[in-house]
Kinemage of the C-alpha trace (Angstrom):
@kinemage 1
@onewidth
@group {chain A} dominant
@subgroup {mainchain}
@vectorlist {calphas} color= white
{ca unk a 1} P -30.626 2.997 4.119
{ca unk a 2} L -31.547 2.242 0.522
{ca unk a 3} L -29.871 -0.193 -1.889
{ca unk a 4} L -27.974 2.519 -3.793
{ca unk a 5} L -26.411 3.865 -0.596
{ca unk a 6} L -25.369 0.379 0.460
{ca unk a 7} L -23.708 -0.218 -2.908
{ca unk a 8} L -21.894 3.128 -2.587
{ca unk a 9} L -20.547 2.144 0.853
{ca unk a 10} L -19.532 -1.296 -0.417
{ca unk a 11} L -17.515 0.242 -3.261
{ca unk a 12} L -16.026 2.811 -0.880
{ca unk a 13} L -15.019 0.021 1.525
{ca unk a 14} L -13.340 -1.969 -1.247
{ca unk a 15} L -11.377 1.115 -2.280
{ca unk a 16} L -10.336 1.780 1.315
{ca unk a 17} L -9.061 -1.783 1.559
{ca unk a 18} L -7.162 -1.275 -1.685
{ca unk a 19} L -5.658 1.968 -0.341
{ca unk a 20} L -4.425 0.009 2.685
{ca unk a 21} L -2.757 -2.521 0.349
{ca unk a 22} L -5.281 -5.309 0.834
{ca unk a 23} L -4.953 -8.084 -1.747
{ca unk a 24} L -7.392 -10.097 -3.870
{ca unk a 25} L -10.359 -7.846 -3.109
{ca unk a 26} L -13.609 -9.400 -4.300
{ca unk a 27} L -17.075 -7.930 -3.965
{ca unk a 28} L -19.986 -10.313 -4.478
{ca unk a 29} L -23.486 -9.072 -5.265
{ca unk a 30} L -25.975 -11.252 -3.384
{ca unk a 31} L -29.124 -9.172 -3.934
{ca unk a 32} L -32.065 -11.536 -4.214
{ca unk a 33} L -29.819 -14.533 -3.533
{ca unk a 34} L -29.324 -14.229 0.215
{ca unk a 35} L -31.506 -13.201 3.113
{ca unk a 36} L -28.422 -12.361 5.158
{ca unk a 37} L -27.058 -9.378 3.205
{ca unk a 38} L -26.873 -7.828 -0.268
{ca unk a 39} L -23.081 -7.753 -0.670
{ca unk a 40} L -20.036 -9.590 0.628
{ca unk a 41} L -16.500 -8.209 0.468
{ca unk a 42} L -13.605 -10.625 0.822
{ca unk a 43} L -10.036 -9.336 1.043
{ca unk a 44} L -6.645 -10.721 1.990
{ca unk a 45} L -4.274 -9.145 4.502
{ca unk a 46} L -0.594 -10.055 4.635
{ca unk a 47} L -0.355 -10.336 8.438
{ca unk a 48} L -2.273 -9.915 11.698
{ca unk a 49} L -1.256 -6.233 12.102
{ca unk a 50} L -2.203 -5.585 8.477
{ca unk a 51} L -5.577 -7.239 9.082
{ca unk a 52} L -6.094 -4.984 12.109
{ca unk a 53} L -5.106 -1.846 10.188
{ca unk a 54} L -7.474 -2.566 7.303
{ca unk a 55} L -10.390 -3.302 9.632
{ca unk a 56} L -9.731 -0.137 11.634
{ca unk a 57} L -9.471 2.028 8.509
{ca unk a 58} L -12.752 0.800 7.035
{ca unk a 59} L -14.548 1.038 10.379
{ca unk a 60} L -13.307 4.582 11.070
{ca unk a 61} L -14.161 5.909 7.602
{ca unk a 62} L -17.638 4.351 7.588
{ca unk a 63} L -18.336 5.786 11.057
{ca unk a 64} L -17.730 9.178 9.453
{ca unk a 65} L -20.755 8.439 7.245
{ca unk a 66} L -22.755 7.236 10.304
{ca unk a 67} L -22.527 3.631 9.199
{ca unk a 68} L -21.693 1.348 12.113
{ca unk a 69} L -21.082 -2.370 12.472
{ca unk a 70} L -24.125 -4.262 13.672
{ca unk a 71} L -21.944 -7.224 14.600
{ca unk a 72} L -18.314 -8.262 14.603
{ca unk a 73} L -16.610 -11.625 14.950
{ca unk a 74} L -12.990 -12.689 15.257
{ca unk a 75} L -11.790 -9.759 17.352
{ca unk a 76} L -9.032 -11.897 18.871
{ca unk a 77} L -8.280 -13.812 15.672
{ca unk a 78} L -5.063 -13.183 13.784
{ca unk a 79} L -6.436 -14.926 10.668
{ca unk a 80} L -10.002 -13.828 9.987
{ca unk a 81} L -12.251 -10.916 10.948
{ca unk a 82} L -15.901 -10.500 9.963
{ca unk a 83} L -17.713 -7.174 10.182
{ca unk a 84} L -21.461 -7.010 9.587
{ca unk a 85} L -22.688 -3.613 8.390
{ca unk a 86} L -26.287 -4.711 7.855
{ca unk a 87} L -26.480 -4.474 4.072
{ca unk a 88} L -23.035 -5.993 3.556
{ca unk a 89} L -20.465 -8.139 5.292
{ca unk a 90} L -16.719 -7.645 5.239
{ca unk a 91} L -14.424 -10.681 5.517
{ca unk a 92} L -10.745 -9.849 6.082
{ca unk a 93} L -8.491 -12.888 6.048
{ca unk a 94} L -4.872 -13.932 5.832
{ca unk a 95} L -3.878 -15.902 2.743
{ca unk a 96} L -3.826 -19.192 4.662
{ca unk a 97} L -7.323 -18.650 6.062
{ca unk a 98} L -8.640 -17.606 2.669
{ca unk a 99} L -7.326 -20.740 1.027
{ca unk a 100} L -8.548 -22.979 3.867
{ca unk a 101} L -12.112 -21.608 4.143
{ca unk a 102} L -12.506 -20.979 0.387
{ca unk a 103} L -15.247 -18.348 0.691
{ca unk a 104} L -14.693 -17.413 -2.942
{ca unk a 105} L -15.937 -20.874 -3.911
{ca unk a 106} L -18.895 -20.576 -1.565
{ca unk a 107} L -19.944 -17.299 -3.205
{ca unk a 108} L -19.111 -18.407 -6.756
{ca unk a 109} L -22.839 -18.423 -7.599
{ca unk a 110} L -22.978 -14.634 -7.103
{ca unk a 111} L -22.125 -11.945 -9.612
{ca unk a 112} L -18.861 -10.140 -8.920
{ca unk a 113} L -19.232 -6.367 -8.567
{ca unk a 114} L -16.687 -4.063 -10.223
{ca unk a 115} L -15.454 -1.654 -7.559
{ca unk a 116} L -12.388 -0.081 -9.161
{ca unk a 117} L -12.568 3.357 -10.716
{ca unk a 118} L -13.180 3.085 -14.449
{ca unk a 119} L -10.621 5.801 -15.187
{ca unk a 120} L -7.938 3.789 -13.386
{ca unk a 121} L -8.843 0.739 -15.446
{ca unk a 122} L -8.571 2.717 -18.694
{ca unk a 123} L -5.200 4.157 -17.672
{ca unk a 124} L -3.850 0.753 -16.704
{ca unk a 125} L -5.046 -0.736 -20.020
{ca unk a 126} L -3.315 2.062 -21.963
{ca unk a 127} L -0.136 1.596 -19.927
{ca unk a 128} L -0.138 -2.146 -20.563
{ca unk a 129} L -0.711 -1.620 -24.301
{ca unk a 130} L 2.059 0.956 -24.633
{ca unk a 131} L 4.397 -1.215 -22.575
{ca unk a 132} L 3.759 -4.131 -24.928
{ca unk a 133} L 4.511 -1.949 -27.952
{ca unk a 134} L 7.750 -0.552 -26.538
{ca unk a 135} L 9.041 -3.814 -25.098
{ca unk a 136} L 11.218 -5.685 -27.534
{ca unk a 137} L 11.832 -9.344 -27.412
{ca unk a 138} L 15.483 -10.160 -27.886
{ca unk a 139} L 16.028 -12.269 -30.963
{ca unk a 140} L 17.820 -15.574 -30.703
{ca unk a 141} L 20.368 -14.366 -33.239
{ca unk a 142} L 21.230 -11.245 -31.198
{ca unk a 143} L 21.368 -13.237 -27.983
{ca unk a 144} L 23.766 -15.756 -29.510
{ca unk a 145} L 25.995 -12.934 -30.784
{ca unk a 146} L 26.047 -11.306 -27.347
{ca unk a 147} L 26.923 -14.611 -25.685
{ca unk a 148} L 29.715 -15.263 -28.212
{ca unk a 149} L 31.212 -11.805 -27.710
{ca unk a 150} L 31.049 -12.119 -23.936
{ca unk a 151} L 32.494 -15.619 -23.895
{ca unk a 152} L 35.311 -14.600 -26.258
{ca unk a 153} L 36.208 -11.698 -23.966
{ca unk a 154} L 36.162 -13.941 -20.904
{ca unk a 155} L 38.311 -16.579 -22.618
{ca unk a 156} L 40.835 -13.938 -23.723
{ca unk a 157} L 41.099 -12.571 -20.174
{ca unk a 158} L 41.559 -16.033 -18.683
{ca unk a 159} L 44.193 -16.969 -21.280
{ca unk a 160} L 46.006 -13.673 -20.715
{ca unk a 161} L 46.076 -14.151 -16.921
{ca unk a 162} L 47.145 -17.775 -17.188
{ca unk a 163} L 49.874 -16.898 -19.685
{ca unk a 164} L 51.208 -14.101 -17.462
{ca unk a 165} L 51.255 -16.422 -14.435
{ca unk a 166} L 53.024 -19.146 -16.428
{ca unk a 167} L 55.626 -16.667 -17.711
{ca unk a 168} L 56.228 -15.321 -14.177
{ca unk a 169} L 56.644 -18.843 -12.790
{ca unk a 170} L 59.037 -19.905 -15.544
{ca unk a 171} L 61.016 -16.675 -15.136
{ca unk a 172} L 61.354 -17.254 -11.396
{ca unk a 173} L 62.497 -20.855 -11.957
{ca unk a 174} L 65.032 -19.826 -14.626
{ca unk a 175} L 66.580 -17.091 -12.484
{ca unk a 176} L 67.233 -19.426 -9.527
């Protein structure tokens, strides 16, 4: 398998993880920096069943392309699973394990590979820009006016209720 195919499978794997709602997906390019593999994917799962589902999804889809794990570790672990696909390694971890082992710091020397679709990035940038334009910040003046109106209404209601209760009580006392 050549380098371009490996990169294609790495990007595909990251997208599969994203489709399965994996969090904090990072792909590190280690070409020329490591003798172990060319890429490392690190992703966070929210729970042990989620970790299992992500691993199974990636494994099943890659088998469809005749790409199989050469090694696997952590099969019984509920915190961290490692799958070795030869040209890349996949680390699936819970948030606690990710913070504890800090693999992101270990691979900080490597260049991070962009794996998201460029069209999606453009759409999300446009959405963010248009959302910023349409969102209005409430002015302090308008907020103060709204608070005054609301508090005046509340005070009037309380005074009205209290007055009615007082009148009823005094009427009951006077009639006895």
